[in-house]
C-alpha positions, 0 to 999 in steps of 0.5 A: 094467451096474454093480450093487450089493447094498445092506444096510440097517438101519432103525428097525423100526417104520418098515420098511414105509415104508422098503421103500415108498420104496426100491421107488420109486427108479430102478434097483431090481431087487429088494428083500427084508426080512431077519431077522438082522444087516440089515433090508433087502436091495436089488439095484440096477442103473444104467448107470454106476458114477457113477449107482450111487454117486449113487443110493446116496449121494443117494437111499438114504441120505437115506430117513427111518428108515434108520440104516445102509447097506452097499453091495457093488458088484459089479465082475464077474459070471459067468453060470452055464450050465445 
C-alpha cells in the first residue's frame, strides 16, 4: 500500500482549523502538530499511487490557510523484527 509523509505549513492562527480538515480526509493514518520548519506532519495511505497523488494534489493542497506542502512518497518500507 503506497504511503506518503506530508509536511505542511499553514497560517498559524488557523492551525487547528487545518488540522480538523486534514483529519477528515480519506487515507489519513496519523497527523501531528510540529514546532520548527513545518507546522503539521501527516501520514497518508492509499490503495494506489494515483489515489495518493490525487489526495495530496486535490484535497490536501486545497485546504484553506495552507501555504505550502512537501510530500515525501515512500517507495519501499522495511518492517523491523523485534
